[in-house]
N, C-alpha and C positions, 0 to 999 in steps of 0.2 A: 701220274696217278694209276693203282693197279687198275686194270678192267676188268678182274674176278671182283675187286672189293667192292666196285661198284654196284655187280649184281644184290652185295647184300641189302642196296636201300629197298626193297621190296619191287614198286611198281617202277623204279626207274631202272628197272635190270637191262632194259633195251636202248639204254640211252649208246651215244657215240663219244668215244673217248676222244673224239679229236675235236667235240666242242668244250672241252674243260678248257684248258691251257691255266690249269690253276696256280700251280706253283711258279707258273715264272710270270705271274703278275705283278711285279714290281717287289722291293726289299722293303726291310724296315727301314722307317726315317731315322736319321742320326737323332741320338741321345748325346747330350751333353752334361756333365755333373750328375749323373743320375735324374736332371730335368729334362722335359721331351719337350720341345717347342711345336705347336700345334697351332699354331697362330691362321689363320685363314681355312683350316679344314676340319671336317666335320666326321666324327665316329658314330656309326649306325651298331645299334643295339638292339639285337631280338630279346623280348621277355614275355611271360606268361601274363595274361591279363588277370586284373585283381577283381574279382568280380563281388569279394565280400566288402572290399574297401576300396572302392572306385576312387574317390575325391580323393581320399587319404595318398593313394596312390600317386596320382596328376600330383599333388605337392611335393611328396617325397621324389619323383623323378625332375621338379623343376629346382627342387633343392642340388640334387644331385648335379643335374648340368652347370646350376651355377657356382658348385665349387671345382667341377670340373675344368671351366673356363679360367678360374682362377688361377689355377695350378699348373693348366698347360698352354690358355689360349686357344683351344680347341671347343667345338659345340658337338653338342650329343643330341642325336636324333633317335627318341624311342620307337620302334616297331614291336607289335604285340601279336600273338598267339592266342586260341580262346580256347582248345580243347588238345588233347593228347595227339588226336591223328591228324587236326590242324599243326601242331608241333612238328610231325614228324614229316608232313608233306612240303613244311616249309626248309628243313632240314634239306630234304633230296632236293627241291627245285632249287636252292641255293648251290649245293652241291653240284650238281649237274651240268648248271649253267657256269658254274666258277665266277658268280657274281653275289652282291647280297649282303645282309650285315657281318661287322666286322668282328662281334662277339655279340656268342649266342647264351644266354642263362637257359638252360634244359634242365627238367627234372632228371634227377639220379638215373633213374632206369634209362635214359635214352641216353648215358655217357657210352654204355657199350656201343651202342648204333654210329655215334658219332666217331669213335675209336676206331671201328671195324672200317670205315669210309676212305680212312689213311688223309680227311681232309681238311685235319684239324690239328694245331700245333702241339707236336708233345714236348713236354717239359723237361729240360734238363738243369742243372743247377742254375745254369746263367739266367736262363728264363723265369725259374723260381725266385732268384734274387731280385729280379725286375718287379715282381707282384708283393714281394714282401720277405721271401723265406718261406720254404714249404713248411717250417716250424713256428710258423706264426697260427697254423690251424689246428683244430680238435685233433687228434689223430684218427678217432673213429670215422671222423668225418670224410678222411681221404682213402674208405675203403673201397670206394667205385671209381676213383678216380682214372683207373687204368688195368691193364689184367696184373700189372707189378709195379714196384717201385721206380722201375728202368723207363717204364712206357705208361705215362700217365698223361692227360690231355686234362681232366677235369679239374678245376680248380674251386673248394667247397666254398660257396658262398654262403647259403643256410643251413641249419641243420633242423628236419622237423619229424623227428619220432614220433610214431603215434602211438595214443594212450585213449582209455576209455575216462570220459566224463560220467560222474552220477549225482544225483540230486541228494543230497544226504538227509534233508527235512524228510523227502519222501520215503528214502529209506529206513530211518528212523518209526514213521508212522505205521509202518509195514511190519516194526519189528524186525529187520533184517540188518545183518551187521555191513559188512564189506562186499563188494560184486565178489563175485565165486571167481576159484582161478580154473575151471573147467567151463567150454561153450555150453555142455549139458544143465550143468549148476545155473551159468548165469540164464539160461531161458527160464529153468525155473523161478527166478528171482524175478523175471519179468512178468511171466505171467501172476503172481503176485501183486505187482508194483500197477497191471493194465487193469483201468474200471473207470468207465463214466468217460469223460474225454479225454482220460490220461491214458498214455500208453509206455510201456517197458522201454523201449527202445526207440531211438529216432537216427535215421539213415537214409542217405538218398540214394535210390536205385539208378537213377536217373543224372547221376554225376558223371561225369565225363572222365573222373582219373581214379574214383576210389573203388568200384566195386570190384577188378578182378582182384584187389589186393587182399579181400577176405579170402577167395578160392585160392590164391598162394599159401596165407598164413594155414589157413588149417591145411591143406594139403601137405607143406611142408613138416608140421607138428605131426604129422599122420604117416611121417618118414619121404614122402613123393616131392623131390624140389623141382617137379614138372619138366626139367630138363636134365637127361642121364648122357654125359659125354656130348654126342649128337644126334642123341635120338630123345623125340619128345616122348611126355608121358601124360599125357591128357586123357585118354581113353583109360581111366584108372577108377576102380571103386572109392579111393578116398578124394577123388576131383569130383565124382558124382555126389559121394555124399556132402562136400562143401556147398554147392549147388543147391542140393535139395534142404540144405537147412539155411541156408541164406534166403531162400528162394519163400521155405516155410513159415519164416517170421512173421511175415505179412499175409500168406494164403491159409496156413494152416493153423498156428497159434495165434496169428491174429494179436501180437504184442507190438506191430508196427503201426502206424496211423495208414489205414488204405490211401491217403492221397501221397503217401511217401513212394509210391510205384513213378510220379511224376516230378520228386524232389529232385537238386541237387544238395550238395552237402551245407551250403550256406545255409538253406531255407529247412535242412534236418536243425543244424544249430540254431538257429531262428526258436524255432519248435521247442527244444530243449532250454533256450534262455527265457522262454515262457514260462516254463516250468508246465510243460504240457508232457513231455515225455521224462521219463525217470535216470535214463541214461543214455550218453550220446556215443554210438560208437565210433572208433576211428577217426578221432578227431586229434587235433594236434595242437601244441603252443600259441597260433595265431586264433587260433578262439577264444582265446582269456581274455582278450580287450573286449569282444563280444560279450561275454558274460559277466566280465565285472562292470558294465554299463547296464544289465538287465535285471528283472524283478529276481533272479537267483543270487545275486550279490550275496557271497557270505554263506550261501546256501549247497556249494556244491564244492566236490571235490575232484581230482584225478587220481587214478591208479592205471595198475600195466594190464595190457588186454590178457583175456585168459590163454594158457598155454597149453593146454590140454585139448586134444581135437574132439569134435562133435563124435556122438556116441563111445566115449572112451571114459574112464572114471582116473584114469593115471597116466602119465605120458607113456605110451607106446614104445618096444623096443627100437631102436633105430628110429624112432623120431627127432624132430629138432624143437625145442621149446622157445619157439622164436616170437619175439612179441611184435616185432615191427619191421618190414625193408628199410635198408639203408636210405633213408629219405630227407628231398632236401631239393636244393636247386646248387647245381654246378655251373661254371663259366668255362667256354671254351673258346677259343680262340681262331677265326677261318684263316687257314694257310693262305688263300686268296688276298686277304686283305694287304693293300697297301699301307695300311694304319697301323702296324704291328705293334711299334713302340707307346701308341695313343692306346690301344688296346689293353698292354700290360699297365699302362697307368690308371686307366680307367679299374680294372681289376684291385690294383694296389689300395684305388681310393673307396671303392665299396666295401673292400672285405679289411678295412683299418679297423681297429677297435672302437674308433669315436663314431665312426658311422654304421659298425655293428649295432653298435651298442643304441644308437640312433634307431635304427632299423627294427630292433626289438622293441624298443621304446612304442614305437609306433605303430606295428603290426602281432608282435606277439612273438615270431618267429625266433627260434634259438640262433645263437650266434655261431658261426664256424672259426671265429677269431677266436684263439685258446684265452687270452686273456679277457676278453670281454665276455667269453661264455663262464668263466671264473667268476666273473664279478657280476651276471645275472644271477649264477647258480648260489652265491651267496647270501646275495639278497632277497630271496625268493625261496622260501623253503618247499609251496607248492608245486614248484617245479620238478622237484625231486623224482617224480615217476617219469617224466619224461627223459632225465639225463639215466635212469635206468634203464628205460625201453631204450635207448639209443646204444647204452654199452651192448643189449642184448640182441640188437639191430643185426639182420642179415641182409649182404648183395643179392640181388636177384642174379640170375647167372649171365656170364659176363661172355656176352654172343652178340653177334650184330644181330642175330635174328628175335633177339628179345623185344624189341621194340613191336614188331608183327605179332608176336606171342601175347604180349600183354594187350593189346588191342584185340586178338583174336577172344582172350579170354572177357572181355567188356564187352564186346560186340553179341557175344551169348547173352548177357545181361540187357541190351537192349534190344536185342530181339525178344526177347520173351517179356518186355513191359504192358504190352497188349494182355496177353496174358496174365499176367502180375495183376492188371485192374479189373481183370474180370473173372477172378476166384482161384485161378491156379495155373501150373506149369507141370505138364503130365514128366513121368520119368522116361517115355517112351522120346518127347520130345528133346528133353535136356540130353538123352542119350545120342541123339540123334545132330543135334547143334556140336556136341564134343566131338563126335566121328568127323564132323568136318573143320573142325578147332584143329584136330590133330592132325589131319591129312594138312592144311596150310601151315601148320606150325612147323611140320617136320619137310615142308618144302621150303620155306625159310633157312630150316638148321641145315639141310642139304646144298644150298646155295653158299652159306656161310662154310662150310666143310670144304666145297670146291675152290673156294678161293683162298685156302691156306699153301 
């Protein structure tokens, strides 16, 4: 492994290369006739904890372990991470020590970080064949698998494009049609829908994964991609406007339940499902099972998120009418794994058409498997906005620094939560937080540049 590459992984910058011994740790076990003999072996897989469907997730893991045992003779052990910072820490620790999970299921925005470490398997034609072929996947889901088609490490597992859910009954009572396509128009609708114990928006300010996505979306719509080459652009009026808008819904406009300062997205979704909020912002297909088993069944619909930035009535010149990041989970295989063929067999199993349909039926996430995705789209017209959002989705900057940058953006929200719960966050406080985030982001980008 390249020592400079290791500097990309934030806190692990000072590690000793001598401690790694990554690639030298054994080679892939033999595979015969496309089948892998894993008798007596155990494959370790790192996945994100499923806070919304915890018990169902345990059942799914047991099912996959049973199917994997049938096909390979090997066992599967799952390890979980609970937040984005925990996810990054797990990657850092394993890369530095040269031991840990064989397979990682990571959020799509962490694929660039994984790629930059040189510690995960690059997929050539032979490797793609082992997991069922590159053409088994929805093309859009491959958009963040690597910097280009010849340098891919991430295998799409799930597609999770962001959309907006709205209560059609509350909209009709308020004399409103569909949700507006501008953030300002959506806010005006939220004000009309707020009254008594009902609020216009549901969102989770304490969620571990979502807050930065609002800032990224609004800034991109205004023409600022946050990273321009090797330069961070966080101290920018469009980013300040995005934070002021996001915080203002809670503190100034009062269209969000005050309790949302301490909510995660699952709690926000529960509030929407109870009919107490008219719109659930930045939600995904995996909320559909919750909504369909709640009081709002048959009384809600999905649509794409606004594409015009706050303060604008039309899309500005140079802006990007983006509705979502390329969102979902990718699977990566550690170079140090001594179970390379077993790892590929696991990925082939969980990305198969049958297992992808099973996962969608259980959790709602859209399949990355193209055949399964077509069946899902053909069977449920309500998912059409998500298919459209996926088409308009844009990749976050493909740099090893991005993991640090998105955590810096989220940290601004985390630091503001006490003030959000007590009335508001001043412009000067946001500017000071952005100045620090800019400094941290640029330092990460400089490390990335130095490693090239």
